[in-house]
Every structure is written in structure tokens, then in C-alpha cells.
C-alpha positions, 0 to 999 in steps of 0.5 A: 281589368276594366269595365264601363265606358271609355272617354277620349281625352284630347290633348290639344290643351283646350280641355282640363285633365282635372275634369277626366281624372279618377279619384281614389276615395279608399284603399284596402289592403288584401288580406294575407298578401304583402304590398297588394291593395284594392283602390276604389276609384270614382270619376265624375258622373258627367263623363258617362252617358245616360 
């Protein structure tokens, strides 16, 4: 599931995808589960409204 603000990314090639993509900054294994992980993702602050 996800929460927060969604941003429309146009596919016209005028905007760089690098500006919008999230960055995984930490990965934890889920205790007691094989091949299950929690990934912490951050997005640039300027994507969100004030």
C-alpha cells in the first residue's frame, strides 16, 4: 500500500525521470521470513506541496 501525494509524470521527454524517481536508502530483512525485505524509499522534497 502507499500513502502520500502522487505526482503526475509526463512521458513527453521534457522532464528528466531522475527528478521524480525514489531512492532506496536502507533495506532490512524481515525477521523469520525467507526472501522478504523492507525497503525504505525517499523522494526529493520538492515533489511535495507545502
